[in-house]
N, CA, C and O atoms as CSV, one atom per row, in Angstrom:
chain,resi,resn,atom,element,x,y,z
A,1,MET,N,N,0.820,-1.400,-0.096
A,1,MET,CA,C,-0.057,0.036,-0.027
A,1,MET,C,C,0.559,1.261,-0.295
A,1,MET,O,O,0.232,2.120,-1.114
A,2,PRO,N,N,2.055,1.225,0.970
A,2,PRO,CA,C,2.538,2.762,0.378
A,2,PRO,C,C,3.064,2.917,-0.569
A,2,PRO,O,O,3.349,4.102,-0.743
A,3,ARG,N,N,3.471,2.040,-1.608
A,3,ARG,CA,C,4.282,2.258,-3.046
A,3,ARG,C,C,3.009,2.578,-3.743
A,3,ARG,O,O,3.143,3.097,-4.851
A,4,LEU,N,N,1.749,2.363,-3.295
A,4,LEU,CA,C,0.921,3.154,-4.074
A,4,LEU,C,C,0.943,4.207,-3.854
A,4,LEU,O,O,1.311,5.047,-4.675
A,5,ALA,N,N,0.552,4.472,-2.669
A,5,ALA,CA,C,0.595,5.739,-2.220
A,5,ALA,C,C,1.506,6.569,-3.133
A,5,ALA,O,O,1.121,7.395,-3.961
A,6,ALA,N,N,2.980,6.170,-2.814
A,6,ALA,CA,C,3.843,7.016,-3.362
A,6,ALA,C,C,4.180,7.371,-4.688
A,6,ALA,O,O,4.865,8.305,-5.105
A,7,THR,N,N,3.323,6.078,-5.536
A,7,THR,CA,C,2.951,6.222,-7.234
A,7,THR,C,C,2.298,6.987,-7.454
A,7,THR,O,O,2.257,7.682,-8.469
A,8,LEU,N,N,1.445,7.018,-6.245
A,8,LEU,CA,C,-0.110,8.511,-6.716
A,8,LEU,C,C,0.295,9.923,-6.358
A,8,LEU,O,O,-0.163,10.851,-7.024
A,9,ALA,N,N,1.481,10.248,-4.916
A,9,ALA,CA,C,1.781,11.298,-5.100
A,9,ALA,C,C,2.760,11.291,-6.280
A,9,ALA,O,O,2.555,12.244,-7.031
A,10,LEU,N,N,3.572,10.644,-6.586
A,10,LEU,CA,C,4.495,10.965,-8.139
A,10,LEU,C,C,3.575,11.138,-9.026
A,10,LEU,O,O,3.753,12.202,-9.619
A,11,ALA,N,N,2.504,10.459,-9.447
A,11,ALA,CA,C,1.713,11.033,-10.713
A,11,ALA,C,C,1.127,12.167,-10.553
A,11,ALA,O,O,1.043,13.048,-11.408
A,12,LEU,N,N,0.491,12.211,-8.926
A,12,LEU,CA,C,-0.034,13.795,-9.147
A,12,LEU,C,C,1.014,15.263,-9.246
A,12,LEU,O,O,0.782,16.261,-9.928
A,13,VAL,N,N,2.097,15.044,-8.424
A,13,VAL,CA,C,3.472,16.006,-8.650
A,13,VAL,C,C,4.043,16.252,-10.269
A,13,VAL,O,O,4.113,17.375,-10.768
A,14,ALA,N,N,4.423,15.023,-10.961
A,14,ALA,CA,C,4.545,15.239,-12.188
A,14,ALA,C,C,3.915,15.291,-13.181
A,14,ALA,O,O,4.247,16.175,-13.971
A,15,GLY,N,N,2.541,14.215,-13.629
A,15,GLY,CA,C,1.404,14.250,-14.315
A,15,GLY,C,C,1.156,15.862,-14.954
A,15,GLY,O,O,1.030,15.957,-16.175
A,16,PRO,N,N,1.103,16.862,-14.274
A,16,PRO,CA,C,1.147,17.884,-15.281
A,16,PRO,C,C,2.021,18.390,-16.045
A,16,PRO,O,O,1.868,19.001,-17.102
A,17,SER,N,N,2.982,18.112,-15.466
A,17,SER,CA,C,4.549,18.488,-15.598
A,17,SER,C,C,5.065,17.395,-17.299
A,17,SER,O,O,5.846,17.692,-18.204
A,18,LEU,N,N,4.418,16.456,-17.144
A,18,LEU,CA,C,4.644,15.670,-17.722
A,18,LEU,C,C,3.618,15.301,-19.396
A,18,LEU,O,O,4.144,14.643,-20.293
A,19,ALA,N,N,2.258,15.824,-19.519
A,19,ALA,CA,C,1.765,16.560,-20.323
A,19,ALA,C,C,1.941,16.771,-20.639
A,19,ALA,O,O,2.033,16.243,-21.747
A,20,ARG,N,N,2.584,18.556,-20.303
A,20,ARG,CA,C,2.853,19.546,-20.742
A,20,ARG,C,C,3.745,19.544,-21.764
A,20,ARG,O,O,3.646,20.320,-22.715
A,21,ASP,N,N,4.866,18.498,-21.615
A,21,ASP,CA,C,6.166,18.321,-22.145
A,21,ASP,C,C,5.801,17.326,-22.809
A,21,ASP,O,O,6.754,16.804,-23.387
A,22,ARG,N,N,4.918,16.874,-22.966
A,22,ARG,CA,C,4.716,15.605,-24.259
A,22,ARG,C,C,4.157,16.266,-25.617
A,22,ARG,O,O,4.357,15.787,-26.733
A,23,VAL,N,N,3.193,17.815,-25.270
A,23,VAL,CA,C,2.990,18.144,-27.095
A,23,VAL,C,C,3.632,19.628,-25.934
A,23,VAL,O,O,3.511,19.747,-24.714
A,24,PRO,N,N,4.408,20.704,-27.114
A,24,PRO,CA,C,4.591,21.420,-27.075
A,24,PRO,C,C,3.242,22.862,-27.133
A,24,PRO,O,O,2.408,23.139,-27.995
A,25,THR,N,N,3.433,23.231,-26.355
A,25,THR,CA,C,2.417,24.500,-26.583
A,25,THR,C,C,3.168,25.854,-27.605
A,25,THR,O,O,4.248,26.433,-27.495
A,26,PRO,N,N,2.458,25.948,-28.225
A,26,PRO,CA,C,2.874,27.232,-29.549
A,26,PRO,C,C,3.247,28.120,-28.703
A,26,PRO,O,O,2.764,28.350,-27.595
A,27,GLU,N,N,4.535,28.869,-29.485
A,27,GLU,CA,C,5.427,30.150,-28.709
A,27,GLU,C,C,4.395,31.190,-30.010
A,27,GLU,O,O,4.296,31.170,-31.236
A,28,ILE,N,N,3.927,31.818,-29.147
A,28,ILE,CA,C,3.157,32.999,-29.623
A,28,ILE,C,C,3.514,34.156,-29.184
A,28,ILE,O,O,3.492,34.691,-28.076
A,29,VAL,N,N,4.096,34.697,-30.998
A,29,VAL,CA,C,4.598,35.815,-31.044
A,29,VAL,C,C,4.073,36.532,-32.091
A,29,VAL,O,O,4.023,36.244,-33.286
A,30,ILE,N,N,3.357,38.342,-30.980
A,30,ILE,CA,C,2.353,39.027,-31.676
A,30,ILE,C,C,3.877,40.327,-32.261
A,30,ILE,O,O,4.744,40.936,-31.634
A,31,ALA,N,N,3.477,40.222,-33.828
A,31,ALA,CA,C,4.568,40.828,-34.170
A,31,ALA,C,C,4.466,42.367,-34.226
A,31,ALA,O,O,5.431,43.023,-34.618
A,32,ARG,N,N,3.159,43.035,-33.789
A,32,ARG,CA,C,3.033,44.137,-34.028
A,32,ARG,C,C,2.106,44.433,-32.730
A,32,ARG,O,O,0.902,44.675,-32.816
A,33,PRO,N,N,3.026,44.366,-31.202
A,33,PRO,CA,C,1.948,44.037,-29.898
A,33,PRO,C,C,1.833,45.783,-29.338
A,33,PRO,O,O,2.602,46.740,-29.436
A,34,GLY,N,N,0.909,45.657,-28.925
A,34,GLY,CA,C,0.178,47.070,-28.659
A,34,GLY,C,C,-1.607,46.457,-28.128
A,34,GLY,O,O,-1.778,45.281,-27.807
A,35,GLN,N,N,-2.749,47.474,-28.129
A,35,GLN,CA,C,-3.909,46.762,-27.465
A,35,GLN,C,C,-4.470,46.100,-28.468
A,35,GLN,O,O,-4.277,46.581,-29.585
A,36,CYS,N,N,-5.313,44.830,-28.370
A,36,CYS,CA,C,-5.810,43.944,-29.319
A,36,CYS,C,C,-7.871,44.711,-28.867
A,36,CYS,O,O,-8.178,45.567,-28.036
A,37,VAL,N,N,-8.513,44.157,-29.541
A,37,VAL,CA,C,-9.965,44.276,-29.443
A,37,VAL,C,C,-10.304,43.876,-28.263
A,37,VAL,O,O,-11.188,44.521,-27.699
A,38,GLU,N,N,-9.681,42.671,-27.541
A,38,GLU,CA,C,-10.288,42.441,-26.469
A,38,GLU,C,C,-9.166,41.505,-25.967
A,38,GLU,O,O,-8.506,40.644,-26.549
A,39,PRO,N,N,-9.167,41.845,-25.004
A,39,PRO,CA,C,-8.336,40.607,-23.797
A,39,PRO,C,C,-7.992,39.455,-24.196
A,39,PRO,O,O,-8.798,38.754,-24.808
A,40,THR,N,N,-6.533,38.972,-23.885
A,40,THR,CA,C,-5.987,38.106,-24.221
A,40,THR,C,C,-7.108,36.739,-24.123
A,40,THR,O,O,-7.668,36.187,-25.070
A,41,GLU,N,N,-7.211,36.444,-22.794
A,41,GLU,CA,C,-8.334,35.846,-22.524
A,41,GLU,C,C,-9.621,35.336,-23.405
A,41,GLU,O,O,-10.120,34.371,-23.985
A,42,VAL,N,N,-9.733,36.322,-23.161
A,42,VAL,CA,C,-11.254,36.578,-24.286
A,42,VAL,C,C,-10.535,35.929,-25.108
A,42,VAL,O,O,-10.153,34.770,-24.946
A,43,MET,N,N,-10.250,36.797,-26.258
A,43,MET,CA,C,-10.062,36.687,-27.358
A,43,MET,C,C,-9.252,35.281,-27.894
A,43,MET,O,O,-9.072,35.144,-29.104
A,44,ARG,N,N,-8.609,33.889,-26.604
A,44,ARG,CA,C,-8.232,32.661,-27.213
A,44,ARG,C,C,-9.586,31.820,-26.830
A,44,ARG,O,O,-9.604,30.595,-26.951
A,45,ARG,N,N,-10.645,32.513,-26.392
A,45,ARG,CA,C,-11.857,31.119,-25.793
A,45,ARG,C,C,-12.691,31.863,-27.385
A,45,ARG,O,O,-12.979,31.111,-28.315
A,46,ASP,N,N,-12.939,33.184,-27.445
A,46,ASP,CA,C,-13.959,33.693,-28.518
A,46,ASP,C,C,-13.508,34.254,-29.735
A,46,ASP,O,O,-14.202,35.183,-30.148
A,47,HIS,N,N,-12.655,33.977,-30.329
A,47,HIS,CA,C,-12.425,35.087,-31.510
A,47,HIS,C,C,-13.046,34.895,-32.640
A,47,HIS,O,O,-13.312,35.738,-33.497
A,48,MET,N,N,-13.398,33.168,-32.632
A,48,MET,CA,C,-14.227,32.682,-33.861
A,48,MET,C,C,-15.570,32.942,-33.533
A,48,MET,O,O,-16.137,33.268,-34.575
A,49,ARG,N,N,-16.268,32.952,-32.682
A,49,ARG,CA,C,-17.608,33.554,-32.074
A,49,ARG,C,C,-17.698,35.232,-32.836
A,49,ARG,O,O,-18.538,35.550,-33.677
A,50,PHE,N,N,-16.943,35.862,-32.453
A,50,PHE,CA,C,-16.554,37.308,-33.314
A,50,PHE,C,C,-16.080,37.898,-34.541
A,50,PHE,O,O,-16.051,39.067,-34.926
A,51,LEU,N,N,-15.610,36.499,-35.211
A,51,LEU,CA,C,-15.466,36.619,-36.906
A,51,LEU,C,C,-16.253,36.029,-37.132
A,51,LEU,O,O,-16.486,36.059,-38.341
A,52,LEU,N,N,-17.363,34.969,-36.194
A,52,LEU,CA,C,-18.612,34.798,-37.725
A,52,LEU,C,C,-19.542,35.736,-37.231
A,52,LEU,O,O,-19.963,36.329,-38.224
A,53,HIS,N,N,-20.033,36.139,-36.314
A,53,HIS,CA,C,-20.939,37.755,-35.923
A,53,HIS,C,C,-20.424,38.892,-36.856
A,53,HIS,O,O,-21.216,39.799,-37.109
A,54,GLN,N,N,-18.875,38.939,-37.519
A,54,GLN,CA,C,-18.884,40.197,-37.860
A,54,GLN,C,C,-18.893,39.922,-39.516
A,54,GLN,O,O,-18.936,40.779,-40.399
A,55,ARG,N,N,-18.823,38.045,-39.708
A,55,ARG,CA,C,-18.756,37.722,-40.637
A,55,ARG,C,C,-20.503,37.926,-41.675
A,55,ARG,O,O,-20.716,38.207,-42.854
A,56,ASP,N,N,-21.400,37.622,-40.533
A,56,ASP,CA,C,-22.827,38.082,-40.424
A,56,ASP,C,C,-23.060,39.557,-40.740
A,56,ASP,O,O,-23.485,40.129,-41.743
A,57,ARG,N,N,-22.572,40.046,-39.359
A,57,ARG,CA,C,-22.928,41.418,-40.253
A,57,ARG,C,C,-22.836,42.263,-41.575
A,57,ARG,O,O,-23.587,43.140,-42.002
A,58,THR,N,N,-21.222,41.514,-42.293
A,58,THR,CA,C,-21.306,41.604,-43.332
A,58,THR,C,C,-21.448,41.649,-44.556
A,58,THR,O,O,-21.215,42.519,-45.396
A,59,VAL,N,N,-21.943,40.409,-44.605
A,59,VAL,CA,C,-22.302,39.821,-45.686
A,59,VAL,C,C,-23.920,39.684,-45.613
A,59,VAL,O,O,-24.613,39.134,-46.468
A,60,ARG,N,N,-24.227,40.095,-44.813
A,60,ARG,CA,C,-26.343,39.637,-44.284
A,60,ARG,C,C,-26.382,40.972,-44.141
A,60,ARG,O,O,-26.843,41.288,-45.238
A,61,GLU,N,N,-26.228,41.925,-43.584
A,61,GLU,CA,C,-26.616,42.953,-43.402
A,61,GLU,C,C,-26.316,43.913,-43.943
A,61,GLU,O,O,-26.927,44.971,-43.790
A,62,GLY,N,N,-24.910,43.714,-45.000
A,62,GLY,CA,C,-24.073,44.753,-45.327
A,62,GLY,C,C,-23.296,45.943,-44.223
A,62,GLY,O,O,-23.001,46.985,-44.808
A,63,ILE,N,N,-23.003,45.916,-42.996
A,63,ILE,CA,C,-22.513,46.456,-41.948
A,63,ILE,C,C,-20.936,45.815,-41.640
A,63,ILE,O,O,-20.682,44.796,-40.998
A,64,ARG,N,N,-20.044,46.677,-42.258
A,64,ARG,CA,C,-18.735,46.581,-41.684
A,64,ARG,C,C,-18.107,47.846,-40.801
A,64,ARG,O,O,-18.174,49.075,-40.838
A,65,THR,N,N,-17.475,46.858,-40.006
A,65,THR,CA,C,-16.828,47.268,-39.067
A,65,THR,C,C,-15.227,46.970,-39.282
A,65,THR,O,O,-14.887,46.074,-40.055
A,66,PRO,N,N,-14.379,47.653,-38.661
A,66,PRO,CA,C,-12.817,46.931,-38.158
A,66,PRO,C,C,-12.350,46.437,-36.839
A,66,PRO,O,O,-11.257,45.940,-36.567
A,67,LYS,N,N,-13.638,46.720,-35.866
A,67,LYS,CA,C,-13.396,45.690,-34.173
A,67,LYS,C,C,-12.884,44.742,-34.576
A,67,LYS,O,O,-11.667,44.581,-34.483
A,68,TYR,N,N,-14.049,43.486,-35.373
A,68,TYR,CA,C,-13.580,42.300,-35.719
A,68,TYR,C,C,-13.035,41.840,-36.502
A,68,TYR,O,O,-12.823,40.633,-36.384
A,69,SER,N,N,-12.557,42.504,-37.629
A,69,SER,CA,C,-12.454,42.038,-38.768
A,69,SER,C,C,-11.091,41.150,-39.104
A,69,SER,O,O,-10.001,41.203,-38.533
A,70,LEU,N,N,-11.550,40.232,-40.329
A,70,LEU,CA,C,-10.309,39.140,-40.173
A,70,LEU,C,C,-9.271,40.186,-40.326
A,70,LEU,O,O,-8.387,40.348,-39.485
A,71,ALA,N,N,-9.434,41.242,-41.935
A,71,ALA,CA,C,-8.190,42.008,-41.449
A,71,ALA,C,C,-6.946,42.835,-40.714
A,71,ALA,O,O,-5.724,42.955,-40.623
A,72,GLY,N,N,-8.414,43.370,-40.203
A,72,GLY,CA,C,-7.226,44.177,-38.727
A,72,GLY,C,C,-6.943,42.985,-38.195
A,72,GLY,O,O,-5.753,43.240,-38.010
A,73,CYS,N,N,-7.118,41.304,-37.580
A,73,CYS,CA,C,-6.450,40.239,-36.961
A,73,CYS,C,C,-5.148,40.493,-37.822
A,73,CYS,O,O,-4.118,41.002,-37.380
A,74,VAL,N,N,-5.334,40.101,-39.001
A,74,VAL,CA,C,-3.717,39.941,-40.244
A,74,VAL,C,C,-3.196,40.736,-39.712
A,74,VAL,O,O,-2.493,40.363,-38.773
A,75,GLU,N,N,-3.257,42.290,-40.027
A,75,GLU,CA,C,-2.304,43.621,-39.789
A,75,GLU,C,C,-1.836,43.218,-38.998
A,75,GLU,O,O,-0.646,43.053,-39.264
A,76,CYS,N,N,-2.138,42.850,-37.840
A,76,CYS,CA,C,-1.787,43.347,-35.790
A,76,CYS,C,C,-0.653,41.910,-35.641
A,76,CYS,O,O,0.372,41.839,-34.962
A,77,HIS,N,N,-1.291,40.835,-36.558
A,77,HIS,CA,C,-0.659,39.103,-36.086
A,77,HIS,C,C,0.256,38.781,-37.256
A,77,HIS,O,O,1.057,37.871,-37.043
A,78,ALA,N,N,0.288,39.433,-38.605
A,78,ALA,CA,C,1.382,38.603,-39.740
A,78,ALA,C,C,2.564,38.927,-39.011
A,78,ALA,O,O,2.903,39.936,-38.393
A,79,SER,N,N,3.137,37.769,-39.244
A,79,SER,CA,C,5.059,37.722,-38.765
A,79,SER,C,C,5.942,38.569,-39.302
A,79,SER,O,O,6.147,38.399,-40.504
A,80,THR,N,N,6.419,39.274,-38.869
A,80,THR,CA,C,7.597,40.343,-39.305
A,80,THR,C,C,8.605,39.445,-40.667
A,80,THR,O,O,9.028,39.736,-41.785
A,81,LYS,N,N,8.626,38.662,-40.070
A,81,LYS,CA,C,9.345,37.532,-40.762
A,81,LYS,C,C,8.809,37.108,-42.833
A,81,LYS,O,O,9.211,37.311,-43.978
A,82,THR,N,N,8.021,36.638,-42.297
A,82,THR,CA,C,7.064,36.190,-43.597
A,82,THR,C,C,6.203,36.833,-44.047
A,82,THR,O,O,6.060,36.677,-45.259
A,83,GLY,N,N,5.299,37.764,-43.404
A,83,GLY,CA,C,4.063,38.384,-43.372
A,83,GLY,C,C,3.125,37.979,-43.725
A,83,GLY,O,O,2.485,38.346,-44.711
A,84,SER,N,N,2.846,37.037,-42.881
A,84,SER,CA,C,1.418,35.891,-42.536
A,84,SER,C,C,1.046,35.432,-41.691
A,84,SER,O,O,1.840,35.121,-40.803
A,85,VAL,N,N,0.208,35.270,-41.605
A,85,VAL,CA,C,-0.366,34.532,-40.487
A,85,VAL,C,C,-0.308,33.050,-40.380
A,85,VAL,O,O,-0.437,32.411,-39.336
A,86,LEU,N,N,-0.089,32.543,-41.641
A,86,LEU,CA,C,-0.282,30.997,-42.017
A,86,LEU,C,C,1.585,30.316,-41.648
A,86,LEU,O,O,2.273,30.704,-40.704
A,87,GLY,N,N,1.946,29.424,-42.539
A,87,GLY,CA,C,3.042,28.888,-42.228
A,87,GLY,C,C,3.868,28.196,-40.949
A,87,GLY,O,O,3.195,27.751,-40.019
A,88,GLU,N,N,4.926,28.130,-40.915
A,88,GLU,CA,C,5.877,28.210,-39.387
A,88,GLU,C,C,5.986,29.339,-38.695
A,88,GLU,O,O,6.557,30.314,-39.184
A,89,GLY,N,N,5.417,29.359,-37.381
A,89,GLY,CA,C,5.632,30.502,-36.792
A,89,GLY,C,C,4.690,31.962,-36.975
A,89,GLY,O,O,4.859,33.082,-36.493
A,90,GLY,N,N,3.313,31.248,-38.168
A,90,GLY,CA,C,2.219,32.250,-38.456
A,90,GLY,C,C,1.614,32.183,-36.823
A,90,GLY,O,O,1.989,31.462,-35.899
A,91,PHE,N,N,0.740,33.028,-36.852
A,91,PHE,CA,C,0.313,33.720,-35.700
A,91,PHE,C,C,-0.947,32.220,-35.326
A,91,PHE,O,O,-0.985,31.392,-34.415
A,92,CYS,N,N,-1.832,32.469,-36.562
A,92,CYS,CA,C,-2.917,31.726,-36.303
A,92,CYS,C,C,-2.725,30.037,-36.858
A,92,CYS,O,O,-3.598,29.218,-36.572
A,93,GLN,N,N,-1.672,29.692,-37.553
A,93,GLN,CA,C,-1.622,28.428,-37.793
A,93,GLN,C,C,-0.885,27.491,-37.081
A,93,GLN,O,O,-0.861,26.270,-37.240
A,94,ASP,N,N,-0.103,28.391,-36.035
A,94,ASP,CA,C,0.315,27.386,-35.006
A,94,ASP,C,C,-0.570,27.079,-33.842
A,94,ASP,O,O,-0.739,25.984,-33.306
A,95,CYS,N,N,-1.272,28.592,-33.451
A,95,CYS,CA,C,-2.675,27.675,-32.333
A,95,CYS,C,C,-3.344,26.703,-33.232
A,95,CYS,O,O,-3.209,25.488,-33.087
A,96,HIS,N,N,-4.027,27.217,-34.111
A,96,HIS,CA,C,-5.122,26.151,-35.114
A,96,HIS,C,C,-4.086,24.278,-34.896
A,96,HIS,O,O,-4.496,23.351,-34.198
A,97,SER,N,N,-3.024,24.272,-35.574
A,97,SER,CA,C,-2.107,23.096,-35.548
A,97,SER,C,C,-2.484,22.532,-34.122
A,97,SER,O,O,-3.227,21.589,-33.850
A,98,TYR,N,N,-1.810,23.317,-33.336
A,98,TYR,CA,C,-1.817,22.709,-31.736
A,98,TYR,C,C,-3.267,22.087,-31.235
A,98,TYR,O,O,-3.585,20.956,-30.867
A,99,ALA,N,N,-3.877,23.107,-31.357
A,99,ALA,CA,C,-5.451,22.882,-31.016
A,99,ALA,C,C,-6.480,21.782,-31.980
A,99,ALA,O,O,-7.701,21.782,-31.828
A,100,GLY,N,N,-5.784,20.881,-32.961
A,100,GLY,CA,C,-5.866,20.249,-34.023
A,100,GLY,C,C,-8.030,20.929,-34.412
A,100,GLY,O,O,-9.154,20.426,-34.409
A,101,VAL,N,N,-7.201,22.655,-34.737
A,101,VAL,CA,C,-8.884,22.702,-35.471
A,101,VAL,C,C,-8.579,23.203,-36.898
A,101,VAL,O,O,-7.629,23.982,-36.974
A,102,LYS,N,N,-9.226,22.888,-38.051
A,102,LYS,CA,C,-9.122,23.236,-39.630
A,102,LYS,C,C,-9.084,24.595,-39.656
A,102,LYS,O,O,-10.101,25.163,-39.258
A,103,LEU,N,N,-8.309,25.159,-39.966
A,103,LEU,CA,C,-8.157,26.695,-40.093
A,103,LEU,C,C,-8.376,26.990,-42.268
A,103,LEU,O,O,-7.602,26.904,-43.222
A,104,ASP,N,N,-9.796,27.325,-42.102
A,104,ASP,CA,C,-10.248,27.560,-43.383
A,104,ASP,C,C,-10.368,28.802,-43.474
A,104,ASP,O,O,-10.959,29.066,-44.521
A,105,CYS,N,N,-10.131,29.610,-42.959
A,105,CYS,CA,C,-10.334,31.249,-43.567
A,105,CYS,C,C,-9.588,31.493,-44.497
A,105,CYS,O,O,-10.130,31.973,-45.492
A,106,PHE,N,N,-8.608,31.345,-44.526
A,106,PHE,CA,C,-7.742,31.552,-45.581
A,106,PHE,C,C,-7.850,31.053,-46.974
A,106,PHE,O,O,-6.936,31.292,-47.763
A,107,GLU,N,N,-8.493,30.639,-47.199
A,107,GLU,CA,C,-9.153,29.807,-48.516
A,107,GLU,C,C,-9.725,30.553,-49.373
A,107,GLU,O,O,-10.085,30.223,-50.503
A,108,CYS,N,N,-9.844,31.739,-48.787
A,108,CYS,CA,C,-10.739,32.779,-49.566
A,108,CYS,C,C,-10.243,34.313,-48.942
A,108,CYS,O,O,-10.282,35.308,-49.666
A,109,HIS,N,N,-9.798,34.378,-47.584
A,109,HIS,CA,C,-9.552,35.585,-47.384
A,109,HIS,C,C,-7.593,36.215,-47.572
A,109,HIS,O,O,-6.630,35.540,-47.936
A,110,ALA,N,N,-7.616,37.056,-47.336
A,110,ALA,CA,C,-5.873,36.773,-47.361
A,110,ALA,C,C,-5.060,36.716,-46.414
A,110,ALA,O,O,-5.689,37.147,-45.448
A,111,ALA,N,N,-3.923,36.418,-46.052
A,111,ALA,CA,C,-3.277,35.794,-44.957
A,111,ALA,C,C,-2.322,36.332,-44.674
A,111,ALA,O,O,-1.612,35.933,-43.751
A,112,LYS,N,N,-1.919,37.877,-45.731
A,112,LYS,CA,C,-1.282,38.620,-45.483
A,112,LYS,C,C,-1.833,40.081,-45.552
A,112,LYS,O,O,-2.740,40.370,-46.334
A,113,PRO,N,N,-1.137,41.192,-44.531
A,113,PRO,CA,C,-1.855,42.227,-44.932
A,113,PRO,C,C,-2.026,42.893,-45.982
A,113,PRO,O,O,-1.141,42.767,-46.828
A,114,GLU,N,N,-3.457,44.027,-46.374
A,114,GLU,CA,C,-3.606,44.279,-47.490
A,114,GLU,C,C,-2.093,45.384,-47.879
A,114,GLU,O,O,-2.029,45.576,-49.093
A,115,ARG,N,N,-1.430,45.792,-47.420
A,115,ARG,CA,C,-0.077,46.822,-47.484
A,115,ARG,C,C,0.649,45.929,-47.977
A,115,ARG,O,O,1.163,46.149,-49.074
A,116,LEU,N,N,0.897,44.623,-47.266
A,116,LEU,CA,C,1.663,43.643,-48.405
A,116,LEU,C,C,1.741,43.166,-49.211
A,116,LEU,O,O,2.744,42.779,-49.812
A,117,SER,N,N,-0.083,43.003,-49.591
A,117,SER,CA,C,-0.640,41.877,-50.843
A,117,SER,C,C,-0.596,43.474,-51.509
A,117,SER,O,O,-0.039,43.266,-52.587
A,118,ALA,N,N,-0.826,44.649,-51.456
A,118,ALA,CA,C,-0.888,45.338,-52.811
A,118,ALA,C,C,0.658,45.316,-53.512
A,118,ALA,O,O,0.773,45.126,-54.723
A,119,GLN,N,N,2.315,45.613,-52.279
A,119,GLN,CA,C,3.387,45.681,-52.942
A,119,GLN,C,C,3.583,44.286,-53.661
A,119,GLN,O,O,4.620,44.141,-54.307
A,120,ALA,N,N,2.736,43.323,-53.607
A,120,ALA,CA,C,3.449,42.280,-54.272
A,120,ALA,C,C,2.331,42.029,-55.604
A,120,ALA,O,O,2.205,40.907,-56.095
A,121,ARG,N,N,1.727,42.950,-55.994
A,121,ARG,CA,C,0.471,42.952,-56.743
A,121,ARG,C,C,1.712,43.996,-58.164
A,121,ARG,O,O,2.607,44.823,-57.986
A,122,PRO,N,N,1.242,43.506,-59.176
A,122,PRO,CA,C,2.380,43.802,-60.656
A,122,PRO,C,C,2.217,45.170,-60.736
A,122,PRO,O,O,2.808,45.811,-61.605
């Protein structure tokens, strides 16, 4: 019985660090730090809800506001190295890969800020 208690105590102490060490969390680099439209904890939890609400207001009601626009997110969060929120080290790509969530916004939307996309046009 003492051996079982020792094993359980070790599992309780080491368990969280073992789980954390198995899957490395993404290193989030905010390319242009500053004030986001919402606090970090709110954005982590609800960003998709904000984007879907913004989409519905824009597409269905014709109301365009910059607060929760995907273009605004890309403008602030695109990597200074790649100019994109996708790819290795990409702000969106890293978190969605970590969470195992399909990232399909950029099948239609630009993953680079408009200012960089405009520079690349002939």
